[in-house]
BALODO-976128 format. One record per residue (C-alpha): x, y, z; residue number from 1. Coordinates in steps of 0.001 Angstrom, whole numbers, plus 500000, padded with zeros to 6 digits. Layout:
! residues N
((X Y Z) NUM);
...
! end
This chain:
! residues 453
((101665 900072 740874) 1);
((103927 900806 737425) 2);
((105464 896981 738790) 3);
((101760 895544 738953) 4);
((101136 897088 735671) 5);
((103628 895436 733894) 6);
((102875 892204 735468) 7);
((099467 892630 734058) 8);
((100702 893274 730714) 9);
((102892 890528 730984) 10);
((100104 888070 731925) 11);
((097717 889252 729150) 12);
((100535 888733 726327) 13);
((101649 885416 727751) 14);
((097445 884702 727597) 15);
((097846 885804 724065) 16);
((100449 883417 723053) 17);
((098970 880908 724509) 18);
((096073 881426 722642) 19);
((098081 881799 719543) 20);
((099985 878642 720508) 21);
((097008 876188 719482) 22);
((098501 873329 717500) 23);
((096414 872474 714477) 24);
((095670 868727 713420) 25);
((097791 867727 710598) 26);
((096342 865234 708342) 27);
((098724 864353 705274) 28);
((099099 861038 703016) 29);
((098768 860096 699208) 30);
((095728 858988 697504) 31);
((096526 856072 695274) 32);
((096100 856313 691771) 33);
((094120 859533 692346) 34);
((091768 860746 689192) 35);
((090934 863869 689876) 36);
((087672 865853 691875) 37);
((087174 867887 695016) 38);
((088360 866420 698288) 39);
((087102 868098 701613) 40);
((087283 867654 705188) 41);
((083602 868362 706372) 42);
((083114 869721 709827) 43);
((079696 869280 710396) 44);
((079620 869815 714204) 45);
((080796 873392 713169) 46);
((079193 873611 709998) 47);
((082494 874041 708166) 48);
((083538 872650 705135) 49);
((087932 873176 704222) 50);
((088929 872340 701041) 51);
((091925 869095 700938) 52);
((094694 870365 698212) 53);
((095496 867620 696252) 54);
((098984 867381 694425) 55);
((099456 865703 690880) 56);
((100998 862847 692196) 57);
((098024 862604 695078) 58);
((099779 863711 698240) 59);
((098508 866194 700150) 60);
((099496 867930 703400) 61);
((096116 869720 705736) 62);
((096365 871250 708686) 63);
((093155 872500 710728) 64);
((091678 873615 713869) 65);
((089042 872683 716013) 66);
((086888 874152 718703) 67);
((086493 870921 720239) 68);
((087521 867004 719910) 69);
((084763 866209 716671) 70);
((084179 863414 713953) 71);
((084662 864384 710567) 72);
((084355 863418 707391) 73);
((087245 863489 704530) 74);
((084723 863154 701078) 75);
((085988 862689 697620) 76);
((083465 864206 695049) 77);
((084274 861598 691885) 78);
((084421 858549 693855) 79);
((081288 858994 695991) 80);
((082574 857982 699033) 81);
((084337 859507 702535) 82);
((086194 857858 705305) 83);
((085507 858730 708862) 84);
((088077 860779 711253) 85);
((088439 861630 714480) 86);
((089855 865182 714999) 87);
((091545 866953 717787) 88);
((094027 869867 717737) 89);
((097715 868752 717467) 90);
((096995 865060 716687) 91);
((099240 863721 713687) 92);
((098098 861572 711311) 93);
((099261 860064 708120) 94);
((096818 857932 705423) 95);
((097660 856289 702613) 96);
((094632 855514 700523) 97);
((092844 853750 697654) 98);
((090026 853042 696428) 99);
((088771 849429 695137) 100);
((086071 850024 692655) 101);
((083172 847664 692631) 102);
((079643 847544 691347) 103);
((076222 847945 692282) 104);
((073253 847513 690616) 105);
((074796 848505 687472) 106);
((076555 851667 688569) 107);
((080364 851561 689616) 108);
((080512 852341 692984) 109);
((084264 852819 695012) 110);
((084965 851498 698511) 111);
((088259 853272 700270) 112);
((090961 851050 702139) 113);
((093025 853735 704416) 114);
((096626 852600 706228) 115);
((096187 854867 708983) 116);
((099058 855569 710722) 117);
((099713 858160 713809) 118);
((097200 859765 716637) 119);
((093724 858133 716723) 120);
((093904 855518 714057) 121);
((091939 853302 716793) 122);
((089496 856189 716808) 123);
((088981 855408 713304) 124);
((089044 851565 713327) 125);
((086276 851260 716001) 126);
((084030 853993 713253) 127);
((084137 851351 710876) 128);
((083396 848533 712884) 129);
((080545 850222 714650) 130);
((079245 851342 711213) 131);
((079459 847737 709823) 132);
((077862 846813 713089) 133);
((074896 849052 713080) 134);
((074060 849650 710054) 135);
((075297 847414 706838) 136);
((075882 844282 708304) 137);
((073943 844345 711325) 138);
((073258 841158 712670) 139);
((069840 841840 713386) 140);
((067969 840896 710465) 141);
((064039 841096 710015) 142);
((064024 837264 710041) 143);
((065618 836880 713186) 144);
((063441 839458 714767) 145);
((060752 837950 713503) 146);
((061491 835070 715516) 147);
((061508 836929 718649) 148);
((059717 838077 721484) 149);
((060238 842102 722265) 150);
((061907 840693 725794) 151);
((064285 838354 723948) 152);
((065062 841153 721286) 153);
((065825 843859 723620) 154);
((067875 841473 726394) 155);
((069867 840110 723271) 156);
((070292 843304 721389) 157);
((071234 845056 724444) 158);
((074105 841984 725098) 159);
((075086 842782 721201) 160);
((075594 846946 723106) 161);
((077745 845677 725878) 162);
((080019 843920 723616) 163);
((080522 846942 721733) 164);
((081343 849395 724863) 165);
((083697 846926 725838) 166);
((085404 847475 722460) 167);
((085468 851045 723021) 168);
((087090 851167 726182) 169);
((089962 850089 724290) 170);
((090630 853054 722559) 171);
((093074 855698 723643) 172);
((091018 859184 723354) 173);
((089100 859902 726401) 174);
((087145 862793 724197) 175);
((086259 859660 721570) 176);
((085327 857437 723905) 177);
((082666 860036 725534) 178);
((081469 861051 722471) 179);
((080761 857423 721060) 180);
((079421 856619 724148) 181);
((076886 859163 723786) 182);
((076124 858666 720405) 183);
((075916 854450 721014) 184);
((072996 855597 724129) 185);
((071561 857678 721894) 186);
((070574 855171 719196) 187);
((069235 852521 721474) 188);
((065520 853794 722024) 189);
((065489 853829 718052) 190);
((066901 850815 717322) 191);
((064362 849120 719970) 192);
((062124 850512 718184) 193);
((062653 848800 715047) 194);
((060519 845765 716835) 195);
((057524 847810 715609) 196);
((058648 847719 712010) 197);
((058866 843500 711649) 198);
((055786 841550 711123) 199);
((052602 843538 712823) 200);
((052035 842021 716100) 201);
((050486 842810 719389) 202);
((053636 842300 722279) 203);
((052678 843571 725847) 204);
((056517 843994 726816) 205);
((056772 846232 724023) 206);
((053885 848404 724045) 207);
((054756 848998 727771) 208);
((058274 850216 726995) 209);
((056644 852556 724514) 210);
((054317 853746 726698) 211);
((057600 854363 729413) 212);
((058020 857580 726808) 213);
((056865 860636 727826) 214);
((056208 861574 724420) 215);
((055246 865237 725079) 216);
((058576 866454 726336) 217);
((059958 868060 723161) 218);
((063287 866387 724239) 219);
((062011 862916 723614) 220);
((060907 863928 719271) 221);
((062507 861488 718032) 222);
((061064 858741 719654) 223);
((057808 860765 719697) 224);
((058258 860358 715665) 225);
((058563 856493 715702) 226);
((055423 856834 718058) 227);
((053834 858801 715483) 228);
((054285 855995 712993) 229);
((053572 852832 715118) 230);
((050014 854507 716224) 231);
((049237 855345 712874) 232);
((049353 851576 712014) 233);
((047582 850845 714609) 234);
((044684 853505 713909) 235);
((044657 853202 709856) 236);
((042008 855379 708014) 237);
((038771 854141 707755) 238);
((037479 853077 703903) 239);
((036921 856757 702399) 240);
((038639 858535 704778) 241);
((041295 860381 704352) 242);
((044448 858829 705466) 243);
((046295 862945 705634) 244);
((043012 863695 707838) 245);
((043350 860410 709816) 246);
((047429 861445 710547) 247);
((046290 864856 711878) 248);
((043327 863267 714069) 249);
((045904 860772 715258) 250);
((048292 863880 716224) 251);
((045608 864867 718865) 252);
((045098 861694 720165) 253);
((048478 861117 720820) 254);
((050069 864484 722145) 255);
((048560 866663 724809) 256);
((051647 869390 724048) 257);
((050445 871741 721458) 258);
((054111 872919 720469) 259);
((054554 868906 719572) 260);
((051315 868291 717852) 261);
((051987 871628 715815) 262);
((055950 871058 715127) 263);
((054564 867231 713359) 264);
((051559 868959 712070) 265);
((053358 872290 710117) 266);
((055929 869816 708675) 267);
((053620 867608 707793) 268);
((051229 869584 705896) 269);
((053906 871412 703816) 270);
((055329 868041 702370) 271);
((051471 867126 701350) 272);
((050564 870392 699652) 273);
((053993 870232 697418) 274);
((052845 866718 695679) 275);
((049535 868657 694443) 276);
((046922 866143 695782) 277);
((043779 866365 695290) 278);
((041501 867462 698218) 279);
((043843 869891 699046) 280);
((041585 872503 700555) 281);
((039662 870208 702610) 282);
((043205 868909 704470) 283);
((044177 872302 704501) 284);
((041117 873342 706425) 285);
((041182 870712 708679) 286);
((044919 871005 709393) 287);
((044193 874405 710447) 288);
((041590 872877 713194) 289);
((044997 870565 714594) 290);
((047745 873202 714191) 291);
((047762 876506 716703) 292);
((050830 878189 715132) 293);
((049668 880964 713024) 294);
((052709 881815 711366) 295);
((053007 878335 710192) 296);
((049317 878282 708773) 297);
((050556 881441 706693) 298);
((053027 879505 705161) 299);
((050750 876778 704264) 300);
((048234 879135 702460) 301);
((051347 880401 700059) 302);
((051934 876843 699543) 303);
((048886 876041 698757) 304);
((047910 879219 696787) 305);
((051223 877995 694752) 306);
((050221 874397 694292) 307);
((046546 874130 693853) 308);
((046524 875494 690202) 309);
((049306 872075 689949) 310);
((046977 869274 690697) 311);
((046773 866477 688889) 312);
((044953 867438 685439) 313);
((046050 871085 685945) 314);
((048451 872658 683199) 315);
((051952 872670 683911) 316);
((054279 875758 684528) 317);
((056365 876202 681327) 318);
((060395 876765 682273) 319);
((063707 876645 680387) 320);
((066428 873926 680177) 321);
((069439 873827 678213) 322);
((071402 870675 676817) 323);
((075039 869864 676151) 324);
((075359 872440 673411) 325);
((074067 875598 675248) 326);
((070751 875141 673028) 327);
((067773 875873 675045) 328);
((064456 874043 675202) 329);
((061302 874240 677263) 330);
((058825 871639 678731) 331);
((055862 872953 676121) 332);
((058924 871819 673358) 333);
((057754 868022 674163) 334);
((053857 869171 674115) 335);
((052063 865668 672542) 336);
((054126 863008 674435) 337);
((054365 862138 677782) 338);
((056967 863114 679508) 339);
((059089 861593 682792) 340);
((061121 863914 684198) 341);
((064340 863160 686119) 342);
((065686 865710 688414) 343);
((069479 865172 689541) 344);
((072940 865735 689508) 345);
((076256 864726 689506) 346);
((077205 865139 693192) 347);
((074053 863111 694797) 348);
((074711 859767 695726) 349);
((070852 858874 695474) 350);
((070398 860508 692078) 351);
((073171 858638 690524) 352);
((071819 855502 692045) 353);
((068623 855800 690087) 354);
((070885 855764 686409) 355);
((070946 852087 685818) 356);
((067407 852215 686026) 357);
((066694 855287 684419) 358);
((069019 853461 682023) 359);
((066238 850376 681797) 360);
((063800 852241 681685) 361);
((064954 854120 678697) 362);
((065402 850970 676775) 363);
((061642 850044 677310) 364);
((060449 852711 675933) 365);
((062964 853490 673178) 366);
((060288 852601 670565) 367);
((057483 854364 672416) 368);
((056321 857310 670754) 369);
((054026 858095 673370) 370);
((056738 859178 675720) 371);
((059999 861022 676346) 372);
((062426 860623 679144) 373);
((064528 863087 679559) 374);
((066941 863343 682754) 375);
((067541 867489 684230) 376);
((070937 867989 685962) 377);
((071173 870709 688895) 378);
((074706 871080 688587) 379);
((076658 874244 688950) 380);
((079101 872846 687414) 381);
((078784 872432 683709) 382);
((082002 870636 683267) 383);
((081441 867818 685908) 384);
((077915 867486 683953) 385);
((079437 867078 680604) 386);
((081998 864430 682003) 387);
((079926 862556 683744) 388);
((077578 862032 680906) 389);
((080791 861517 678487) 390);
((081625 858704 681122) 391);
((078011 857110 681024) 392);
((076616 857904 677444) 393);
((072990 857541 678712) 394);
((070177 857065 675300) 395);
((067443 859251 676400) 396);
((067710 863278 676434) 397);
((070126 865234 678996) 398);
((069108 868936 679911) 399);
((071121 870713 682788) 400);
((069453 874068 684547) 401);
((072693 875826 685583) 402);
((070789 878099 688044) 403);
((070517 874327 690403) 404);
((067899 875048 692801) 405);
((067137 879151 691628) 406);
((065904 877667 688298) 407);
((062827 878331 687040) 408);
((062570 874533 687246) 409);
((062718 874374 690722) 410);
((061414 877518 691724) 411);
((058151 876477 689637) 412);
((057853 872975 691507) 413);
((059704 873664 694943) 414);
((062364 871513 694083) 415);
((064494 871690 697403) 416);
((065695 867941 697411) 417);
((067020 865344 694981) 418);
((066059 863084 693187) 419);
((062819 864377 692397) 420);
((060761 862583 689522) 421);
((057790 864595 687770) 422);
((055539 863258 685281) 423);
((053234 864905 682712) 424);
((050950 864197 679973) 425);
((050903 864542 676357) 426);
((048926 867921 676818) 427);
((051688 869198 679402) 428);
((049355 868706 682161) 429);
((050228 867571 685332) 430);
((050177 863847 686179) 431);
((052529 863472 689218) 432);
((055114 866307 691124) 433);
((056361 863363 692860) 434);
((055997 860304 690437) 435);
((057628 856654 691563) 436);
((061545 856522 691056) 437);
((063032 854450 687846) 438);
((063907 851775 690449) 439);
((060457 851493 691875) 440);
((059169 847661 691390) 441);
((055422 848948 689892) 442);
((057578 851757 687598) 443);
((056520 850690 684262) 444);
((053018 849546 685059) 445);
((052652 852602 686546) 446);
((053912 854807 683478) 447);
((051776 852061 681062) 448);
((048611 853281 682774) 449);
((048904 856775 682119) 450);
((049868 856335 678828) 451);
((046689 854434 678061) 452);
((044904 857088 679577) 453);
! end
């Protein structure tokens, strides 16, 4: 018996040692002419983000373990770009990274260039090629798609997919091949649905293909979402009919699964109410005849109670913000002028993409005493905000709410995503809580219309 116990203890200790012997992924190298900023390894599948320490000379040496092989983003905060990596325990890779500076609509952008040596280099190369094919350099332009029937598009598109898969087969990592095969296959239905967003037309093959999916299966929610959009284009609101109520009515026509109806209706009504549009009470009442989710009804009621007093023409809720010197201001301090507000942060790519357009807008209204354009940052890091202002030298007023998404601004107006644009009139009354972006084609026409009222 004593010998059996000793043997068991030996086996257990061996198991502990084996568990401790998991060799982490080792990723090291150098960033050429590194200008600073946070560098992180983002494990989205695991909901984790590790900081990568970069030395003054740009060298870095990172080790980390993963529960399973996965795609990871190596992100560079100040460059606002990232590199796709496929990470497995035990791998060793050396990355020599440089950045090519470019310009996009007046905004400085950076494109990473990587000399990748070591394990899984072919994985990163494949991901780069796949992303270019599927997102950025897709051969499937709208002009090409418009000229084809659905049967022709489907045949030629699937030939493209087969070609991509033939390149995937050449990659060494079995785990990567399995992951990417699932990714490619999952994207096919959505890509084929692009046919519906081309020139409006009826195509029997497309309609048969669309109807072949069980849209009442919760596993098909992505396709169901596309179906709702497509059906809505075929069944628009009549003149004088609310488009929002028509959306809810369509859900009852499209689905028999009440849980799916609830999922779409509950999400849509919150986003609708947060815009504080006119006719909120009527829409809220109709929504409750569509969704059976009582908990969601209570949430919608709470949002309605907050926003019913912020419909266009209602008095704005005041809030505090600070300028670069720390002096506090309130929205009400700008009474007498219309106020167009850009809510942003330095870490937000889409926000920064609007800066050149905001700059043009500010220049256009520079001598107009009827309006004030201001930007309000939600940066946690005051220094990064100041650094960005020093680089851009904006000609319009800049403020910050250091409490970010916990600030009065965000609480008062339910801001949980940015960029967001607010517009108030000279009397401090709401024009819009979701105003068009500076990059919108009709932004000046939109602003001028309200200034003239």
